Jmol script that loads the backbone (N, CA, C; Angstrom):
load data "model"
ATOM      1  N   GLN A   1      34.985  36.838 -17.250  1.00  0.00           N
ATOM      2  CA  GLN A   1      33.973  36.764 -18.279  1.00  0.00           C
ATOM      3  C   GLN A   1      34.376  37.651 -19.448  1.00  0.00           C
ATOM      4  N   VAL A   2      34.134  37.154 -20.654  1.00  0.00           N
ATOM      5  CA  VAL A   2      34.374  37.947 -21.842  1.00  0.00           C
ATOM      6  C   VAL A   2      33.347  39.070 -21.889  1.00  0.00           C
ATOM      7  N   GLN A   3      33.823  40.270 -22.184  1.00  0.00           N
ATOM      8  CA  GLN A   3      32.954  41.430 -22.266  1.00  0.00           C
ATOM      9  C   GLN A   3      32.768  41.836 -23.720  1.00  0.00           C
ATOM     10  N   LEU A   4      31.538  41.776 -24.181  1.00  0.00           N
ATOM     11  CA  LEU A   4      31.170  42.225 -25.510  1.00  0.00           C
ATOM     12  C   LEU A   4      30.203  43.387 -25.362  1.00  0.00           C
ATOM     13  N   VAL A   5      30.471  44.472 -26.045  1.00  0.00           N
ATOM     14  CA  VAL A   5      29.658  45.670 -25.916  1.00  0.00           C
ATOM     15  C   VAL A   5      29.226  46.130 -27.291  1.00  0.00           C
ATOM     16  N   GLU A   6      27.925  46.041 -27.554  1.00  0.00           N
ATOM     17  CA  GLU A   6      27.376  46.479 -28.830  1.00  0.00           C
ATOM     18  C   GLU A   6      27.017  47.957 -28.789  1.00  0.00           C
ATOM     19  N   SER A   7      27.046  48.570 -29.955  1.00  0.00           N
ATOM     20  CA  SER A   7      26.595  49.939 -30.101  1.00  0.00           C
ATOM     21  C   SER A   7      26.162  50.150 -31.541  1.00  0.00           C
ATOM     22  N   GLY A   8      25.485  51.251 -31.786  1.00  0.00           N
ATOM     23  CA  GLY A   8      25.110  51.616 -33.135  1.00  0.00           C
ATOM     24  C   GLY A   8      23.659  51.423 -33.483  1.00  0.00           C
ATOM     25  N   GLY A   9      22.891  50.832 -32.585  1.00  0.00           N
ATOM     26  CA  GLY A   9      21.475  50.662 -32.849  1.00  0.00           C
ATOM     27  C   GLY A   9      20.734  51.978 -32.769  1.00  0.00           C
ATOM     28  N   GLY A  10      19.487  51.942 -33.197  1.00  0.00           N
ATOM     29  CA  GLY A  10      18.673  53.138 -33.163  1.00  0.00           C
ATOM     30  C   GLY A  10      17.462  53.008 -34.047  1.00  0.00           C
ATOM     31  N   LEU A  11      16.850  54.144 -34.318  1.00  0.00           N
ATOM     32  CA  LEU A  11      15.658  54.212 -35.154  1.00  0.00           C
ATOM     33  C   LEU A  11      16.054  54.646 -36.554  1.00  0.00           C
ATOM     34  N   VAL A  12      15.586  53.909 -37.541  1.00  0.00           N
ATOM     35  CA  VAL A  12      15.891  54.218 -38.927  1.00  0.00           C
ATOM     36  C   VAL A  12      14.652  53.957 -39.772  1.00  0.00           C
ATOM     37  N   GLN A  13      14.480  54.733 -40.817  1.00  0.00           N
ATOM     38  CA  GLN A  13      13.372  54.516 -41.733  1.00  0.00           C
ATOM     39  C   GLN A  13      13.649  53.331 -42.646  1.00  0.00           C
ATOM     40  N   ALA A  14      12.583  52.691 -43.101  1.00  0.00           N
ATOM     41  CA  ALA A  14      12.726  51.604 -44.060  1.00  0.00           C
ATOM     42  C   ALA A  14      13.556  52.076 -45.253  1.00  0.00           C
ATOM     43  N   GLY A  15      14.480  51.227 -45.667  1.00  0.00           N
ATOM     44  CA  GLY A  15      15.384  51.574 -46.747  1.00  0.00           C
ATOM     45  C   GLY A  15      16.672  52.226 -46.295  1.00  0.00           C
ATOM     46  N   GLY A  16      16.745  52.574 -45.036  1.00  0.00           N
ATOM     47  CA  GLY A  16      17.928  53.211 -44.507  1.00  0.00           C
ATOM     48  C   GLY A  16      18.985  52.218 -44.076  1.00  0.00           C
ATOM     49  N   SER A  17      20.057  52.753 -43.511  1.00  0.00           N
ATOM     50  CA  SER A  17      21.207  51.944 -43.136  1.00  0.00           C
ATOM     51  C   SER A  17      21.651  52.237 -41.715  1.00  0.00           C
ATOM     52  N   LEU A  18      22.242  51.234 -41.102  1.00  0.00           N
ATOM     53  CA  LEU A  18      22.891  51.367 -39.812  1.00  0.00           C
ATOM     54  C   LEU A  18      24.143  50.508 -39.816  1.00  0.00           C
ATOM     55  N   ARG A  19      25.115  50.909 -39.021  1.00  0.00           N
ATOM     56  CA  ARG A  19      26.273  50.074 -38.785  1.00  0.00           C
ATOM     57  C   ARG A  19      26.388  49.789 -37.301  1.00  0.00           C
ATOM     58  N   LEU A  20      26.333  48.519 -36.952  1.00  0.00           N
ATOM     59  CA  LEU A  20      26.492  48.094 -35.578  1.00  0.00           C
ATOM     60  C   LEU A  20      27.950  47.756 -35.303  1.00  0.00           C
ATOM     61  N   SER A  21      28.368  48.006 -34.074  1.00  0.00           N
ATOM     62  CA  SER A  21      29.721  47.692 -33.655  1.00  0.00           C
ATOM     63  C   SER A  21      29.680  46.817 -32.412  1.00  0.00           C
ATOM     64  N   CYS A  22      30.650  45.947 -32.296  1.00  0.00           N
ATOM     65  CA  CYS A  22      30.801  45.105 -31.118  1.00  0.00           C
ATOM     66  C   CYS A  22      32.248  45.195 -30.665  1.00  0.00           C
ATOM     67  N   ASP A  23      32.432  45.757 -29.496  1.00  0.00           N
ATOM     68  CA  ASP A  23      33.762  45.909 -28.913  1.00  0.00           C
ATOM     69  C   ASP A  23      34.099  44.657 -28.118  1.00  0.00           C
ATOM     70  N   THR A  24      35.149  43.971 -28.519  1.00  0.00           N
ATOM     71  CA  THR A  24      35.567  42.740 -27.850  1.00  0.00           C
ATOM     72  C   THR A  24      36.839  42.931 -27.032  1.00  0.00           C
ATOM     73  N   SER A  25      37.219  44.149 -26.770  1.00  0.00           N
ATOM     74  CA  SER A  25      38.510  44.429 -26.150  1.00  0.00           C
ATOM     75  C   SER A  25      38.632  43.906 -24.724  1.00  0.00           C
ATOM     76  N   GLY A  26      37.520  43.629 -24.073  1.00  0.00           N
ATOM     77  CA  GLY A  26      37.571  43.108 -22.719  1.00  0.00           C
ATOM     78  C   GLY A  26      37.878  41.630 -22.624  1.00  0.00           C
ATOM     79  N   SER A  27      38.032  40.973 -23.748  1.00  0.00           N
ATOM     80  CA  SER A  27      38.229  39.529 -23.751  1.00  0.00           C
ATOM     81  C   SER A  27      39.701  39.153 -23.763  1.00  0.00           C
ATOM     82  N   PRO A  28      40.100  38.225 -22.883  1.00  0.00           N
ATOM     83  CA  PRO A  28      41.464  37.699 -22.926  1.00  0.00           C
ATOM     84  C   PRO A  28      41.608  36.491 -23.841  1.00  0.00           C
ATOM     85  N   PHE A  29      40.542  36.096 -24.507  1.00  0.00           N
ATOM     86  CA  PHE A  29      40.521  34.860 -25.272  1.00  0.00           C
ATOM     87  C   PHE A  29      40.599  35.105 -26.762  1.00  0.00           C
ATOM     88  N   SER A  30      41.020  34.080 -27.473  1.00  0.00           N
ATOM     89  CA  SER A  30      40.967  34.085 -28.922  1.00  0.00           C
ATOM     90  C   SER A  30      39.619  33.544 -29.374  1.00  0.00           C
ATOM     91  N   PHE A  31      39.071  34.175 -30.393  1.00  0.00           N
ATOM     92  CA  PHE A  31      37.754  33.795 -30.895  1.00  0.00           C
ATOM     93  C   PHE A  31      37.876  32.921 -32.126  1.00  0.00           C
ATOM     94  N   SER A  32      37.075  31.874 -32.165  1.00  0.00           N
ATOM     95  CA  SER A  32      36.968  31.093 -33.383  1.00  0.00           C
ATOM     96  C   SER A  32      35.936  31.688 -34.331  1.00  0.00           C
ATOM     97  N   ALA A  33      34.962  32.400 -33.780  1.00  0.00           N
ATOM     98  CA  ALA A  33      33.953  33.044 -34.607  1.00  0.00           C
ATOM     99  C   ALA A  33      33.326  34.194 -33.845  1.00  0.00           C
ATOM    100  N   LEU A  34      32.925  35.205 -34.578  1.00  0.00           N
ATOM    101  CA  LEU A  34      32.141  36.309 -34.053  1.00  0.00           C
ATOM    102  C   LEU A  34      30.872  36.415 -34.878  1.00  0.00           C
ATOM    103  N   ASP A  35      29.768  36.543 -34.183  1.00  0.00           N
ATOM    104  CA  ASP A  35      28.468  36.477 -34.833  1.00  0.00           C
ATOM    105  C   ASP A  35      27.616  37.679 -34.469  1.00  0.00           C
ATOM    106  N   TRP A  36      26.657  37.958 -35.338  1.00  0.00           N
ATOM    107  CA  TRP A  36      25.549  38.832 -35.012  1.00  0.00           C
ATOM    108  C   TRP A  36      24.258  38.022 -35.070  1.00  0.00           C
ATOM    109  N   TYR A  37      23.509  38.079 -33.992  1.00  0.00           N
ATOM    110  CA  TYR A  37      22.181  37.501 -33.906  1.00  0.00           C
ATOM    111  C   TYR A  37      21.170  38.619 -33.732  1.00  0.00           C
ATOM    112  N   ARG A  38      19.920  38.298 -33.981  1.00  0.00           N
ATOM    113  CA  ARG A  38      18.859  39.233 -33.663  1.00  0.00           C
ATOM    114  C   ARG A  38      17.664  38.470 -33.108  1.00  0.00           C
ATOM    115  N   GLN A  39      16.904  39.160 -32.291  1.00  0.00           N
ATOM    116  CA  GLN A  39      15.721  38.574 -31.698  1.00  0.00           C
ATOM    117  C   GLN A  39      14.596  39.598 -31.688  1.00  0.00           C
ATOM    118  N   ALA A  40      13.556  39.295 -32.428  1.00  0.00           N
ATOM    119  CA  ALA A  40      12.364  40.121 -32.448  1.00  0.00           C
ATOM    120  C   ALA A  40      11.430  39.667 -31.335  1.00  0.00           C
ATOM    121  N   PRO A  41      10.543  40.544 -30.870  1.00  0.00           N
ATOM    122  CA  PRO A  41       9.617  40.165 -29.800  1.00  0.00           C
ATOM    123  C   PRO A  41       8.813  38.919 -30.143  1.00  0.00           C
ATOM    124  N   GLY A  42       8.786  37.963 -29.226  1.00  0.00           N
ATOM    125  CA  GLY A  42       8.020  36.746 -29.415  1.00  0.00           C
ATOM    126  C   GLY A  42       8.644  35.728 -30.344  1.00  0.00           C
ATOM    127  N   LYS A  43       9.843  35.982 -30.817  1.00  0.00           N
ATOM    128  CA  LYS A  43      10.498  35.075 -31.746  1.00  0.00           C
ATOM    129  C   LYS A  43      11.828  34.601 -31.193  1.00  0.00           C
ATOM    130  N   GLN A  44      12.312  33.496 -31.750  1.00  0.00           N
ATOM    131  CA  GLN A  44      13.601  32.963 -31.347  1.00  0.00           C
ATOM    132  C   GLN A  44      14.733  33.807 -31.892  1.00  0.00           C
ATOM    133  N   ARG A  45      15.818  33.781 -31.173  1.00  0.00           N
ATOM    134  CA  ARG A  45      17.017  34.450 -31.634  1.00  0.00           C
ATOM    135  C   ARG A  45      17.554  33.739 -32.873  1.00  0.00           C
ATOM    136  N   GLU A  46      17.901  34.509 -33.886  1.00  0.00           N
ATOM    137  CA  GLU A  46      18.372  33.931 -35.128  1.00  0.00           C
ATOM    138  C   GLU A  46      19.738  34.487 -35.503  1.00  0.00           C
ATOM    139  N   LEU A  47      20.519  33.647 -36.130  1.00  0.00           N
ATOM    140  CA  LEU A  47      21.831  34.059 -36.612  1.00  0.00           C
ATOM    141  C   LEU A  47      21.668  34.908 -37.857  1.00  0.00           C
ATOM    142  N   VAL A  48      22.281  36.076 -37.845  1.00  0.00           N
ATOM    143  CA  VAL A  48      22.232  36.986 -38.973  1.00  0.00           C
ATOM    144  C   VAL A  48      23.494  36.889 -39.810  1.00  0.00           C
ATOM    145  N   ALA A  49      24.647  36.904 -39.156  1.00  0.00           N
ATOM    146  CA  ALA A  49      25.918  36.887 -39.864  1.00  0.00           C
ATOM    147  C   ALA A  49      26.997  36.326 -38.968  1.00  0.00           C
ATOM    148  N   ARG A  50      28.000  35.731 -39.588  1.00  0.00           N
ATOM    149  CA  ARG A  50      29.114  35.141 -38.853  1.00  0.00           C
ATOM    150  C   ARG A  50      30.409  35.398 -39.592  1.00  0.00           C
ATOM    151  N   ILE A  51      31.449  35.691 -38.839  1.00  0.00           N
ATOM    152  CA  ILE A  51      32.785  35.766 -39.398  1.00  0.00           C
ATOM    153  C   ILE A  51      33.704  34.944 -38.512  1.00  0.00           C
ATOM    154  N   THR A  52      34.526  34.105 -39.123  1.00  0.00           N
ATOM    155  CA  THR A  52      35.395  33.210 -38.379  1.00  0.00           C
ATOM    156  C   THR A  52      36.781  33.802 -38.217  1.00  0.00           C
ATOM    157  N   ASN A  53      37.610  33.081 -37.470  1.00  0.00           N
ATOM    158  CA  ASN A  53      38.988  33.518 -37.283  1.00  0.00           C
ATOM    159  C   ASN A  53      39.784  33.492 -38.575  1.00  0.00           C
ATOM    160  N   THR A  54      39.313  32.736 -39.544  1.00  0.00           N
ATOM    161  CA  THR A  54      39.953  32.708 -40.850  1.00  0.00           C
ATOM    162  C   THR A  54      39.273  33.647 -41.848  1.00  0.00           C
ATOM    163  N   ASP A  55      38.335  34.452 -41.355  1.00  0.00           N
ATOM    164  CA  ASP A  55      37.662  35.499 -42.125  1.00  0.00           C
ATOM    165  C   ASP A  55      36.663  34.978 -43.141  1.00  0.00           C
ATOM    166  N   SER A  56      36.240  33.741 -43.003  1.00  0.00           N
ATOM    167  CA  SER A  56      35.113  33.302 -43.805  1.00  0.00           C
ATOM    168  C   SER A  56      33.832  33.890 -43.219  1.00  0.00           C
ATOM    169  N   THR A  57      32.856  34.122 -44.059  1.00  0.00           N
ATOM    170  CA  THR A  57      31.611  34.741 -43.622  1.00  0.00           C
ATOM    171  C   THR A  57      30.408  33.928 -44.057  1.00  0.00           C
ATOM    172  N   ASP A  58      29.351  34.034 -43.278  1.00  0.00           N
ATOM    173  CA  ASP A  58      28.075  33.413 -43.591  1.00  0.00           C
ATOM    174  C   ASP A  58      26.971  34.381 -43.221  1.00  0.00           C
ATOM    175  N   TYR A  59      25.881  34.327 -43.984  1.00  0.00           N
ATOM    176  CA  TYR A  59      24.760  35.219 -43.761  1.00  0.00           C
ATOM    177  C   TYR A  59      23.454  34.460 -43.832  1.00  0.00           C
ATOM    178  N   ALA A  60      22.488  34.933 -43.063  1.00  0.00           N
ATOM    179  CA  ALA A  60      21.134  34.456 -43.245  1.00  0.00           C
ATOM    180  C   ALA A  60      20.670  34.806 -44.654  1.00  0.00           C
ATOM    181  N   ASP A  61      19.890  33.924 -45.245  1.00  0.00           N
ATOM    182  CA  ASP A  61      19.435  34.157 -46.611  1.00  0.00           C
ATOM    183  C   ASP A  61      18.709  35.489 -46.754  1.00  0.00           C
ATOM    184  N   SER A  62      17.989  35.874 -45.728  1.00  0.00           N
ATOM    185  CA  SER A  62      17.171  37.072 -45.807  1.00  0.00           C
ATOM    186  C   SER A  62      17.980  38.362 -45.874  1.00  0.00           C
ATOM    187  N   VAL A  63      19.253  38.310 -45.506  1.00  0.00           N
ATOM    188  CA  VAL A  63      20.057  39.526 -45.476  1.00  0.00           C
ATOM    189  C   VAL A  63      21.177  39.530 -46.502  1.00  0.00           C
ATOM    190  N   LYS A  64      21.330  38.452 -47.240  1.00  0.00           N
ATOM    191  CA  LYS A  64      22.397  38.386 -48.235  1.00  0.00           C
ATOM    192  C   LYS A  64      22.251  39.494 -49.262  1.00  0.00           C
ATOM    193  N   GLY A  65      23.358  40.133 -49.529  1.00  0.00           N
ATOM    194  CA  GLY A  65      23.367  41.231 -50.478  1.00  0.00           C
ATOM    195  C   GLY A  65      23.087  42.577 -49.863  1.00  0.00           C
ATOM    196  N   ARG A  66      22.594  42.594 -48.629  1.00  0.00           N
ATOM    197  CA  ARG A  66      22.282  43.855 -47.958  1.00  0.00           C
ATOM    198  C   ARG A  66      23.129  44.101 -46.723  1.00  0.00           C
ATOM    199  N   PHE A  67      23.507  43.036 -46.028  1.00  0.00           N
ATOM    200  CA  PHE A  67      24.298  43.156 -44.810  1.00  0.00           C
ATOM    201  C   PHE A  67      25.722  42.690 -45.078  1.00  0.00           C
ATOM    202  N   ALA A  68      26.656  43.231 -44.321  1.00  0.00           N
ATOM    203  CA  ALA A  68      28.040  42.795 -44.415  1.00  0.00           C
ATOM    204  C   ALA A  68      28.679  42.792 -43.035  1.00  0.00           C
ATOM    205  N   ILE A  69      29.275  41.675 -42.671  1.00  0.00           N
ATOM    206  CA  ILE A  69      29.999  41.574 -41.418  1.00  0.00           C
ATOM    207  C   ILE A  69      31.486  41.733 -41.698  1.00  0.00           C
ATOM    208  N   SER A  70      32.170  42.409 -40.810  1.00  0.00           N
ATOM    209  CA  SER A  70      33.598  42.612 -40.966  1.00  0.00           C
ATOM    210  C   SER A  70      34.231  42.758 -39.595  1.00  0.00           C
ATOM    211  N   ARG A  71      35.541  42.690 -39.566  1.00  0.00           N
ATOM    212  CA  ARG A  71      36.248  42.854 -38.304  1.00  0.00           C
ATOM    213  C   ARG A  71      37.464  43.730 -38.489  1.00  0.00           C
ATOM    214  N   ASP A  72      37.797  44.446 -37.437  1.00  0.00           N
ATOM    215  CA  ASP A  72      38.995  45.255 -37.392  1.00  0.00           C
ATOM    216  C   ASP A  72      39.792  44.763 -36.198  1.00  0.00           C
ATOM    217  N   ASN A  73      40.782  43.938 -36.462  1.00  0.00           N
ATOM    218  CA  ASN A  73      41.531  43.319 -35.377  1.00  0.00           C
ATOM    219  C   ASN A  73      42.306  44.341 -34.546  1.00  0.00           C
ATOM    220  N   ALA A  74      42.788  45.384 -35.188  1.00  0.00           N
ATOM    221  CA  ALA A  74      43.523  46.411 -34.461  1.00  0.00           C
ATOM    222  C   ALA A  74      42.642  47.119 -33.446  1.00  0.00           C
ATOM    223  N   LYS A  75      41.355  47.235 -33.748  1.00  0.00           N
ATOM    224  CA  LYS A  75      40.418  47.899 -32.850  1.00  0.00           C
ATOM    225  C   LYS A  75      39.617  46.917 -32.006  1.00  0.00           C
ATOM    226  N   ASN A  76      39.871  45.644 -32.177  1.00  0.00           N
ATOM    227  CA  ASN A  76      39.134  44.605 -31.441  1.00  0.00           C
ATOM    228  C   ASN A  76      37.628  44.777 -31.600  1.00  0.00           C
ATOM    229  N   THR A  77      37.208  45.002 -32.817  1.00  0.00           N
ATOM    230  CA  THR A  77      35.823  45.324 -33.085  1.00  0.00           C
ATOM    231  C   THR A  77      35.305  44.540 -34.283  1.00  0.00           C
ATOM    232  N   VAL A  78      34.086  44.073 -34.166  1.00  0.00           N
ATOM    233  CA  VAL A  78      33.387  43.462 -35.277  1.00  0.00           C
ATOM    234  C   VAL A  78      32.202  44.349 -35.630  1.00  0.00           C
ATOM    235  N   TYR A  79      31.927  44.471 -36.915  1.00  0.00           N
ATOM    236  CA  TYR A  79      30.889  45.361 -37.403  1.00  0.00           C
ATOM    237  C   TYR A  79      29.819  44.585 -38.157  1.00  0.00           C
ATOM    238  N   LEU A  80      28.644  45.158 -38.182  1.00  0.00           N
ATOM    239  CA  LEU A  80      27.596  44.686 -39.067  1.00  0.00           C
ATOM    240  C   LEU A  80      27.023  45.890 -39.790  1.00  0.00           C
ATOM    241  N   GLN A  81      27.331  45.999 -41.065  1.00  0.00           N
ATOM    242  CA  GLN A  81      26.760  47.038 -41.904  1.00  0.00           C
ATOM    243  C   GLN A  81      25.430  46.537 -42.438  1.00  0.00           C
ATOM    244  N   MET A  82      24.374  47.288 -42.181  1.00  0.00           N
ATOM    245  CA  MET A  82      23.029  46.894 -42.575  1.00  0.00           C
ATOM    246  C   MET A  82      22.468  47.947 -43.517  1.00  0.00           C
ATOM    247  N   ASN A  83      22.175  47.540 -44.729  1.00  0.00           N
ATOM    248  CA  ASN A  83      21.634  48.433 -45.740  1.00  0.00           C
ATOM    249  C   ASN A  83      20.235  47.995 -46.147  1.00  0.00           C
ATOM    250  N   SER A  84      19.492  48.934 -46.692  1.00  0.00           N
ATOM    251  CA  SER A  84      18.135  48.667 -47.183  1.00  0.00           C
ATOM    252  C   SER A  84      17.295  47.957 -46.131  1.00  0.00           C
ATOM    253  N   LEU A  85      17.293  48.504 -44.947  1.00  0.00           N
ATOM    254  CA  LEU A  85      16.609  47.865 -43.828  1.00  0.00           C
ATOM    255  C   LEU A  85      15.106  47.819 -44.027  1.00  0.00           C
ATOM    256  N   LYS A  86      14.513  46.756 -43.526  1.00  0.00           N
ATOM    257  CA  LYS A  86      13.089  46.502 -43.645  1.00  0.00           C
ATOM    258  C   LYS A  86      12.436  46.532 -42.268  1.00  0.00           C
ATOM    259  N   PRO A  87      11.171  46.920 -42.180  1.00  0.00           N
ATOM    260  CA  PRO A  87      10.496  46.964 -40.882  1.00  0.00           C
ATOM    261  C   PRO A  87      10.524  45.642 -40.131  1.00  0.00           C
ATOM    262  N   GLU A  88      10.443  44.531 -40.839  1.00  0.00           N
ATOM    263  CA  GLU A  88      10.450  43.233 -40.187  1.00  0.00           C
ATOM    264  C   GLU A  88      11.798  42.873 -39.569  1.00  0.00           C
ATOM    265  N   GLU A  89      12.797  43.691 -39.814  1.00  0.00           N
ATOM    266  CA  GLU A  89      14.103  43.479 -39.209  1.00  0.00           C
ATOM    267  C   GLU A  89      14.277  44.235 -37.899  1.00  0.00           C
ATOM    268  N   THR A  90      13.205  44.838 -37.432  1.00  0.00           N
ATOM    269  CA  THR A  90      13.206  45.420 -36.097  1.00  0.00           C
ATOM    270  C   THR A  90      13.453  44.319 -35.069  1.00  0.00           C
ATOM    271  N   ALA A  91      14.464  44.497 -34.245  1.00  0.00           N
ATOM    272  CA  ALA A  91      14.847  43.466 -33.291  1.00  0.00           C
ATOM    273  C   ALA A  91      15.955  44.009 -32.397  1.00  0.00           C
ATOM    274  N   VAL A  92      16.233  43.252 -31.346  1.00  0.00           N
ATOM    275  CA  VAL A  92      17.446  43.482 -30.583  1.00  0.00           C
ATOM    276  C   VAL A  92      18.554  42.675 -31.243  1.00  0.00           C
ATOM    277  N   TYR A  93      19.633  43.329 -31.551  1.00  0.00           N
ATOM    278  CA  TYR A  93      20.762  42.689 -32.205  1.00  0.00           C
ATOM    279  C   TYR A  93      21.855  42.430 -31.181  1.00  0.00           C
ATOM    280  N   TYR A  94      22.352  41.196 -31.182  1.00  0.00           N
ATOM    281  CA  TYR A  94      23.326  40.756 -30.201  1.00  0.00           C
ATOM    282  C   TYR A  94      24.627  40.328 -30.861  1.00  0.00           C
ATOM    283  N   CYS A  95      25.707  40.707 -30.255  1.00  0.00           N
ATOM    284  CA  CYS A  95      27.010  40.189 -30.619  1.00  0.00           C
ATOM    285  C   CYS A  95      27.268  38.903 -29.848  1.00  0.00           C
ATOM    286  N   HIS A  96      27.855  37.936 -30.509  1.00  0.00           N
ATOM    287  CA  HIS A  96      28.148  36.644 -29.909  1.00  0.00           C
ATOM    288  C   HIS A  96      29.550  36.214 -30.305  1.00  0.00           C
ATOM    289  N   ALA A  97      30.293  35.703 -29.339  1.00  0.00           N
ATOM    290  CA  ALA A  97      31.655  35.255 -29.589  1.00  0.00           C
ATOM    291  C   ALA A  97      31.805  33.810 -29.178  1.00  0.00           C
ATOM    292  N   ARG A  98      32.412  33.028 -30.046  1.00  0.00           N
ATOM    293  CA  ARG A  98      32.758  31.652 -29.729  1.00  0.00           C
ATOM    294  C   ARG A  98      34.262  31.568 -29.580  1.00  0.00           C
ATOM    295  N   THR A  99      34.703  31.049 -28.438  1.00  0.00           N
ATOM    296  CA  THR A  99      36.133  30.913 -28.194  1.00  0.00           C
ATOM    297  C   THR A  99      36.568  29.490 -28.495  1.00  0.00           C
ATOM    298  N   PHE A 100      37.859  29.291 -28.541  1.00  0.00           N
ATOM    299  CA  PHE A 100      38.381  27.961 -28.812  1.00  0.00           C
ATOM    300  C   PHE A 100      38.205  27.015 -27.632  1.00  0.00           C
ATOM    301  N   TYR A 101      38.392  27.520 -26.415  1.00  0.00           N
ATOM    302  CA  TYR A 101      38.404  26.645 -25.244  1.00  0.00           C
ATOM    303  C   TYR A 101      37.567  27.138 -24.070  1.00  0.00           C
ATOM    304  N   ASN A 102      36.966  28.299 -24.185  1.00  0.00           N
ATOM    305  CA  ASN A 102      36.330  28.918 -23.031  1.00  0.00           C
ATOM    306  C   ASN A 102      34.869  29.257 -23.243  1.00  0.00           C
ATOM    307  N   GLY A 103      34.198  28.465 -24.043  1.00  0.00           N
ATOM    308  CA  GLY A 103      32.774  28.644 -24.226  1.00  0.00           C
ATOM    309  C   GLY A 103      32.432  29.799 -25.137  1.00  0.00           C
ATOM    310  N   ASP A 104      31.201  30.268 -25.015  1.00  0.00           N
ATOM    311  CA  ASP A 104      30.744  31.374 -25.834  1.00  0.00           C
ATOM    312  C   ASP A 104      30.128  32.456 -24.966  1.00  0.00           C
ATOM    313  N   PHE A 105      30.043  33.654 -25.525  1.00  0.00           N
ATOM    314  CA  PHE A 105      29.655  34.827 -24.755  1.00  0.00           C
ATOM    315  C   PHE A 105      28.776  35.731 -25.586  1.00  0.00           C
ATOM    316  N   TRP A 106      27.916  36.452 -24.887  1.00  0.00           N
ATOM    317  CA  TRP A 106      26.946  37.349 -25.509  1.00  0.00           C
ATOM    318  C   TRP A 106      27.115  38.776 -25.013  1.00  0.00           C
ATOM    319  N   GLY A 107      26.859  39.705 -25.901  1.00  0.00           N
ATOM    320  CA  GLY A 107      26.735  41.087 -25.503  1.00  0.00           C
ATOM    321  C   GLY A 107      25.358  41.374 -24.944  1.00  0.00           C
ATOM    322  N   GLN A 108      25.145  42.619 -24.549  1.00  0.00           N
ATOM    323  CA  GLN A 108      23.881  43.001 -23.919  1.00  0.00           C
ATOM    324  C   GLN A 108      22.778  43.293 -24.927  1.00  0.00           C
ATOM    325  N   GLY A 109      23.132  43.462 -26.169  1.00  0.00           N
ATOM    326  CA  GLY A 109      22.177  43.749 -27.215  1.00  0.00           C
ATOM    327  C   GLY A 109      22.005  45.229 -27.470  1.00  0.00           C
ATOM    328  N   THR A 110      21.659  45.550 -28.700  1.00  0.00           N
ATOM    329  CA  THR A 110      21.344  46.914 -29.079  1.00  0.00           C
ATOM    330  C   THR A 110      20.079  46.901 -29.932  1.00  0.00           C
ATOM    331  N   GLN A 111      19.169  47.810 -29.630  1.00  0.00           N
ATOM    332  CA  GLN A 111      17.872  47.832 -30.293  1.00  0.00           C
ATOM    333  C   GLN A 111      17.976  48.490 -31.657  1.00  0.00           C
ATOM    334  N   VAL A 112      17.435  47.820 -32.656  1.00  0.00           N
ATOM    335  CA  VAL A 112      17.289  48.379 -33.988  1.00  0.00           C
ATOM    336  C   VAL A 112      15.804  48.428 -34.308  1.00  0.00           C
ATOM    337  N   THR A 113      15.311  49.607 -34.609  1.00  0.00           N
ATOM    338  CA  THR A 113      13.910  49.784 -34.956  1.00  0.00           C
ATOM    339  C   THR A 113      13.822  50.391 -36.349  1.00  0.00           C
ATOM    340  N   VAL A 114      13.131  49.703 -37.235  1.00  0.00           N
ATOM    341  CA  VAL A 114      12.975  50.151 -38.613  1.00  0.00           C
ATOM    342  C   VAL A 114      11.524  50.547 -38.818  1.00  0.00           C
ATOM    343  N   SER A 115      11.285  51.801 -39.079  1.00  0.00           N
ATOM    344  CA  SER A 115       9.934  52.309 -39.236  1.00  0.00           C
ATOM    345  C   SER A 115       9.481  52.229 -40.687  1.00  0.00           C
ATOM    346  N   SER A 116       8.172  52.072 -40.873  1.00  0.00           N
ATOM    347  CA  SER A 116       7.593  51.995 -42.212  1.00  0.00           C
ATOM    348  C   SER A 116       7.523  53.367 -42.855  1.00  0.00           C
TER     349      SER A 116
END
end "model"
wireframe off; spacefill off
backbone 0.3
color backbone group
């Protein structure tokens, strides 16, 4: 199984910033895309940001201009820089990897809480 391990979540005041990390070093597979999703209580999991193997990126409209996804191939890590955080963005944030031939995989999630 591909191992994805998120870190960097925590409590932050509205307007503050956090950087999430996803360690993909446990995976023997090549990824076609690495994503960040989030899921707030009682709501469906939503795609926040995506970066592909060709380094194209996509963002949810609600986070454009504030969030940035990036990857460091040498460290086998994907990041999500989150700026100007809003209380409604309180959620569990999940790393997700799509492989070319071996399905997709999820991390365990990291809690982000944005206080008013």
